[in-house]
Backbone bond lengths (Angstrom), bond angles and torsions (degrees), N, CA, C in turn:
res aa  C-N    CA-C-N  psi(-1)  N-CA   C-N-CA  omega(-1)  CA-C   N-CA-C  phi
1 X - - - 1.437 - - 1.550 106.64 -
2 X 1.451 110.37 137.28 1.352 118.14 -176.62 1.575 108.84 -97.69
3 X 1.352 116.05 139.37 1.350 122.57 178.74 1.542 109.06 -88.88
4 X 1.399 115.11 131.43 1.430 113.77 -178.13 1.528 103.31 -117.31
5 X 1.287 119.18 141.91 1.400 127.87 -171.64 1.597 101.85 -84.03
6 X 1.351 117.12 131.93 1.393 123.28 -176.57 1.534 105.82 -89.18
7 X 1.383 122.15 124.90 1.426 124.75 172.64 1.446 111.02 -119.10
8 X 1.353 119.10 93.36 1.383 123.21 -173.18 1.710 114.74 -60.24
9 X 1.259 110.78 -40.66 1.487 118.44 -176.17 1.571 110.29 -70.21
10 X 1.396 113.30 -32.27 1.501 111.31 176.43 1.482 112.13 -77.89
11 X 1.405 113.64 -25.88 1.596 114.20 173.70 1.482 108.08 -68.58
12 X 1.301 123.29 -40.33 1.485 125.39 178.00 1.528 110.34 -59.64
13 X 1.319 115.92 -46.55 1.436 117.45 176.81 1.562 114.72 -61.51
14 X 1.252 115.65 -38.28 1.451 118.94 175.74 1.584 112.67 -66.17
15 X 1.339 112.26 -38.85 1.520 112.61 178.27 1.561 109.07 -67.87
16 X 1.405 115.55 -39.49 1.439 111.59 176.64 1.406 117.94 -64.18
17 X 1.523 116.75 -36.94 1.387 117.68 176.40 1.581 112.03 -65.00
18 X 1.236 122.12 -31.57 1.457 126.55 -178.71 1.516 107.19 -71.70
19 X 1.367 118.21 -45.19 1.437 124.22 177.60 1.549 109.82 -53.68
20 X 1.340 114.80 -50.72 1.447 124.74 -178.71 1.563 107.05 -57.06
21 X 1.266 115.70 -50.99 1.458 119.63 -179.47 1.463 114.34 -57.69
22 X 1.310 114.24 -43.15 1.466 119.11 -178.08 1.579 110.01 -69.38
23 X 1.392 118.55 -42.45 1.476 118.03 174.88 1.562 117.28 -62.06
24 X 1.422 113.18 -33.84 1.407 119.07 173.41 1.461 117.24 -65.21
25 X 1.399 113.02 -36.89 1.431 118.54 174.12 1.476 118.43 -63.72
26 X 1.443 108.80 -46.28 1.447 117.72 -178.41 1.615 107.93 -66.83
27 X 1.409 114.72 -53.52 1.463 114.88 -171.20 1.621 107.70 -74.27
28 X 1.289 118.37 -30.75 1.445 114.07 170.12 1.545 118.32 -57.72
29 X 1.288 118.41 -42.98 1.385 122.57 -177.74 1.618 103.03 -67.14
30 X 1.331 120.54 -43.95 1.353 119.83 -178.55 1.556 113.03 -56.21
31 X 1.391 114.53 -48.07 1.417 120.07 -177.91 1.584 109.06 -60.21
32 X 1.315 119.36 -37.61 1.399 125.36 -173.80 1.512 106.52 -68.37
33 X 1.318 120.24 -43.41 1.422 126.33 177.58 1.538 111.84 -63.19
34 X 1.260 115.10 -45.32 1.433 117.75 -170.23 1.583 105.41 -71.05
35 X 1.413 118.46 -33.26 1.445 116.21 -171.63 1.627 105.90 -80.41
36 X 1.248 119.05 -9.77 1.483 113.59 170.90 1.568 115.32 -84.98
37 X 1.302 117.58 -15.62 1.475 121.01 177.53 1.558 109.09 -72.60
38 X 1.280 116.19 165.67 1.409 121.60 -175.64 1.645 102.96 -73.72
39 X 1.275 117.02 -44.97 1.542 111.05 -177.16 1.531 105.29 -121.13
40 X 1.228 118.45 136.59 1.505 124.70 176.55 1.457 111.26 -56.74
41 X 1.307 119.46 141.62 1.478 122.84 -178.86 1.587 109.00 -119.84
42 X 1.268 115.45 -14.01 1.493 114.40 177.22 1.462 108.13 -90.20
43 X 1.278 115.45 147.71 1.492 124.87 179.53 1.374 109.00 -100.50
44 X 1.436 116.16 159.73 1.387 122.03 176.99 1.511 103.85 -136.43
45 X 1.287 114.74 162.31 1.551 120.04 176.92 1.410 113.11 -124.39
46 X 1.367 110.40 119.21 1.534 116.54 176.64 1.487 109.04 -67.01
47 X 1.361 115.89 150.13 1.504 122.15 173.93 1.525 109.86 -70.81
48 X 1.301 113.76 141.25 1.450 123.95 -175.63 1.521 113.65 -130.42
49 X 1.363 121.99 136.28 1.504 124.48 173.46 1.467 103.00 -119.06
50 X 1.314 118.33 136.58 1.377 127.82 173.73 1.438 113.94 -125.39
51 X 1.396 119.15 114.32 1.443 115.91 -175.39 1.601 110.10 -130.63
52 X 1.274 119.83 168.72 1.443 119.42 177.33 1.469 103.45 -113.15
53 X 1.394 118.55 127.92 1.418 127.45 178.91 1.507 114.93 -135.32
54 X 1.362 115.15 118.92 1.442 116.63 -176.29 1.548 114.60 62.72
55 X 1.352 118.92 -119.91 1.467 115.39 170.33 1.545 117.78 -116.76
56 X 1.395 105.52 46.15 1.512 114.60 -177.20 1.523 112.88 -147.60
57 X 1.308 119.86 155.03 1.322 121.51 169.90 1.569 107.41 -101.08
58 X 1.410 114.76 133.94 1.442 118.54 177.81 1.444 114.52 -114.93
59 X 1.278 115.90 124.13 1.488 123.95 -179.41 1.483 105.74 -106.04
60 X 1.336 122.41 130.17 1.416 127.68 172.73 1.550 109.55 -124.12
61 X 1.290 114.94 129.63 1.447 118.04 -178.91 1.472 109.51 -127.20
62 X 1.367 121.48 126.81 1.446 126.38 169.76 1.507 114.17 -68.61
63 X 1.323 114.35 112.43 1.538 115.05 -179.28 1.639 105.83 -134.54
64 X 1.395 116.23 65.36 1.417 122.83 -179.89 1.476 106.56 -62.79
65 X 1.457 113.01 141.33 1.450 117.64 173.44 1.499 120.31 73.56
66 X 1.345 113.97 7.02 1.417 117.89 178.36 1.552 115.54 -102.68
67 X 1.305 122.19 133.90 1.371 124.17 -174.16 1.525 102.83 -78.70
68 X 1.461 113.69 141.89 1.416 117.81 179.56 1.473 119.39 -52.95
69 X 1.304 111.90 -35.42 1.507 121.51 176.26 1.543 112.43 -63.59
70 X 1.230 116.72 -22.61 1.553 119.51 -176.06 1.629 111.31 -97.76
71 X 1.394 116.83 19.24 1.422 120.25 171.04 1.522 110.81 -115.40
72 X 1.234 115.20 134.14 1.416 122.59 172.25 1.467 117.21 -115.88
73 X 1.344 117.65 131.91 1.470 122.94 -179.91 1.422 112.95 -119.62
74 X 1.407 122.50 140.06 1.334 122.82 175.77 1.645 110.79 -151.22
75 X 1.336 113.77 155.70 1.446 117.57 -178.50 1.448 105.36 -143.23
76 X 1.390 114.73 121.16 1.480 126.17 -175.33 1.507 105.80 -149.00
77 X 1.299 115.09 132.61 1.533 126.21 170.83 1.618 105.06 52.42
78 X 1.210 117.97 49.01 1.519 122.59 175.86 1.589 109.61 66.62
79 X 1.190 119.59 22.73 1.454 120.53 -178.19 1.553 107.57 -125.06
80 X 1.343 111.88 119.90 1.553 114.20 178.63 1.567 106.91 -99.11
81 X 1.256 117.87 136.11 1.475 118.31 -174.38 1.629 105.21 -127.32
82 X 1.350 115.38 134.06 1.379 118.95 175.26 1.541 103.40 -121.10
83 X 1.301 114.63 132.82 1.493 121.46 -179.98 1.511 108.16 -142.38
84 X 1.236 121.34 155.33 1.378 130.36 174.54 1.463 116.80 174.44
85 X 1.264 114.22 -167.06 1.630 121.58 -174.03 1.534 106.27 -140.79
86 X 1.435 109.41 130.47 1.412 112.68 167.82 1.565 106.56 -103.02
87 X 1.322 114.36 114.24 1.502 119.76 -172.45 1.609 107.16 -90.08
88 X 1.353 110.20 149.22 1.448 120.75 176.26 1.592 106.19 -80.88
89 X 1.321 113.60 138.77 1.445 121.20 178.19 1.541 106.54 -67.60
90 X 1.342 117.51 140.63 1.421 123.62 175.39 1.562 113.54 -50.90
91 X 1.330 118.14 -41.26 1.407 124.80 -173.77 1.505 115.95 -60.14
92 X 1.443 105.50 -36.90 1.437 111.73 -174.98 1.470 118.26 -77.31
93 X 1.356 120.07 -6.15 1.324 129.10 -178.24 1.566 101.70 -69.55
94 X 1.219 117.00 -45.02 1.462 123.35 -170.66 1.504 115.33 -76.03
95 X 1.376 117.73 -19.20 1.403 121.09 -173.22 1.498 109.44 -81.04
96 X 1.460 116.81 153.82 1.351 121.57 175.74 1.559 108.11 -95.98
97 X 1.245 119.74 102.69 1.362 125.97 -179.02 1.637 117.56 -75.12
98 X 1.268 111.03 142.96 1.541 116.56 -176.82 1.566 100.11 -101.61
99 X 1.299 117.69 -31.40 1.498 126.82 -179.94 1.345 115.87 -147.57
100 X 1.212 121.11 127.36 1.488 128.36 -174.07 1.573 111.82 -127.62
101 X 1.382 117.91 93.78 1.505 116.95 -176.17 1.411 111.23 -112.58
102 X 1.258 117.18 -15.96 1.624 118.17 -177.83 1.505 103.81 -72.47
103 X 1.317 110.11 143.83 1.578 119.46 -177.73 1.553 104.76 -107.11
104 X 1.470 111.22 135.81 1.389 123.91 178.38 1.594 104.50 -121.03
105 X 1.238 108.42 156.41 1.634 118.29 174.01 1.402 115.27 126.28
106 X 1.280 116.62 -168.18 1.503 124.47 -172.64 1.593 110.95 -88.46
107 X 1.164 118.82 148.56 1.459 121.10 175.11 1.532 106.99 -138.37
108 X 1.330 117.20 160.55 1.511 129.13 172.03 1.529 105.08 -149.14
109 X 1.312 112.05 129.42 1.482 120.35 165.45 1.555 116.58 -128.73
110 X 1.275 119.62 125.38 1.422 116.09 178.60 1.541 108.64 -124.07
111 X 1.356 113.26 148.86 1.507 122.74 -171.88 1.512 112.48 -140.13
112 X 1.277 117.53 124.94 1.455 121.64 -177.94 1.504 108.56 -81.48
113 X 1.282 116.58 129.75 1.533 118.31 -176.89 1.566 106.79 -112.52
114 X 1.426 116.97 106.94 1.359 121.26 -169.21 1.623 115.89 -71.52
115 X 1.322 118.39 4.76 1.389 124.95 178.35 1.505 114.66 -102.88
116 X 1.240 117.07 152.81 1.447 119.36 -179.11 1.570 103.33 -76.48
117 X 1.348 117.15 128.47 1.462 124.78 -171.65 1.546 106.61 -113.43
118 X 1.303 112.74 137.77 1.499 123.59 168.44 1.465 112.63 -74.21
119 X 1.314 120.89 89.38 1.528 124.72 -166.76 1.577 105.65 -68.77
120 X 1.268 122.66 -25.10 1.478 123.69 -174.74 1.554 106.54 -69.47
121 X 1.464 121.50 -31.50 1.356 116.90 -168.49 1.601 108.30 -114.91
122 X 1.249 120.03 26.12 1.400 122.03 173.51 1.582 105.15 -69.42
123 X 1.362 115.48 140.13 1.486 120.70 -177.87 1.622 105.63 -139.43
124 X 1.223 110.03 159.31 1.623 120.85 -177.77 1.369 112.91 -141.98
125 X 1.329 121.03 144.02 1.440 121.67 175.85 1.494 104.71 -140.19
126 X 1.335 116.02 155.32 1.531 119.74 -177.15 1.467 105.03 -139.33
127 X 1.486 117.02 112.26 1.442 121.07 -179.14 1.502 104.29 -142.32
128 X 1.318 111.48 140.51 1.521 123.11 176.27 1.436 113.55 48.08
129 X 1.379 119.61 37.22 1.468 122.41 178.82 1.475 118.58 82.79
130 X 1.380 112.82 6.70 1.466 115.96 179.87 1.571 106.69 -125.39
131 X 1.445 108.44 127.02 1.384 121.82 178.10 1.595 109.21 -94.45
132 X 1.356 109.04 121.86 1.500 113.55 173.25 1.388 115.19 -114.01
133 X 1.245 122.65 128.35 1.565 131.75 -176.46 1.504 106.73 -117.03
134 X 1.354 115.22 121.32 1.438 118.07 176.92 1.522 106.16 -107.71
135 X 1.295 116.85 122.05 1.514 128.72 -178.68 1.497 108.99 -110.66
136 X 1.399 115.67 92.62 1.463 115.04 -178.58 1.583 113.96 -69.85
137 X 1.222 114.90 138.29 1.540 116.03 177.46 1.479 112.82 -87.19
138 X 1.336 111.71 145.61 1.472 116.42 -176.42 1.540 105.29 -71.49
139 X 1.339 114.33 141.47 1.491 116.60 179.63 1.473 114.54 -72.31
140 X 1.358 115.45 -39.10 1.496 121.45 -170.31 1.608 112.03 -78.83
141 X 1.420 113.61 -17.20 1.417 118.59 177.02 1.491 119.27 -98.44
142 X 1.345 121.61 7.75 1.317 126.73 -175.78 1.638 104.74 -69.93
143 X 1.288 113.19 149.65 1.432 114.63 -178.43 1.541 108.54 -67.03
144 X 1.315 118.74 138.92 1.379 127.69 177.41 1.533 108.22 -98.86
145 X 1.346 114.17 142.76 1.505 116.86 178.62 1.555 107.50 -79.04
146 X 1.331 114.67 135.75 1.435 118.70 177.38 1.483 110.60 -112.96
147 X 1.334 121.00 119.13 1.476 121.89 -171.50 1.499 104.08 -70.94
148 X 1.390 117.52 137.48 1.497 121.95 178.41 1.488 102.87 -118.93
149 X 1.496 115.14 132.90 1.442 112.13 179.88 1.536 102.12 -94.96
150 X 1.400 112.48 136.08 1.447 121.82 177.48 1.494 108.29 -97.75
151 X 1.389 115.58 128.16 1.397 117.47 -177.86 1.503 112.25 -108.05
């Protein structure tokens, strides 16, 4: 009987490689199938940054290649929702692709904002593929510090 040295970290790397290969096969096939259909049915999620600046919350979303008219923005019950669609160009449907990595289709992202927002003064701008939403906080609803006596 031959003794085999056990290498747990090497086994973990092999499992990780196998999982990645499996996901690439499954997701790759799904993308191929969806691109052959007339309308995309897989969704994608644009990257979003949310920060607090002065007296407002600033949300920035990367939406490259999307027409401004295809973006919808709403705010209700302290939830800001961005949705839209990145459409495939007509010319690209006739091409024979060797590699297709850009994603097309509908998307929706929703974020809960825990602060009280002045809904009347929400503003948004779209420049160079980046949507910027300014959500001003209400002055009177900001959290007030309550002193606590330590005994």
